[in-house]
C-alpha positions, 0 to 999 in steps of 0.5 A: 428043289427041281433040277434045271435039267428036268425043268428043261424037258418038262412040258404041259401035258395038255399043250405039248400036243399042239403047242410047245407047252413050255413051263416056267418056274414060279417061287420055286413051287409052281410050274405054269404053262406059257400057253394055257396058264395051267398051274402045276404044283411041286410037292416034296421036290416032285412036279405034279404034272396031272392034267386034273391038278393043273385044271384045279389051279387054272382060275387062280392068279399067279400071285394067289398061289399058295406057297408051299402048295397043298398036298395032292389028294 
């Protein structure tokens, strides 16, 4: 589980330059940007905040995100 303090400071790496880039936690395994809707998986309790990873899940609906997320390659 990701600590609450970490969730408070994490921001979307794409949106943080122009918007707030706030993220919200979904089903304890995904962080979703409130601005651009990119989705970042949490794998082994570590948020994977890579832009390429967020881009991969952009078109996937929140309800269709796999739990647990697949391992990052």
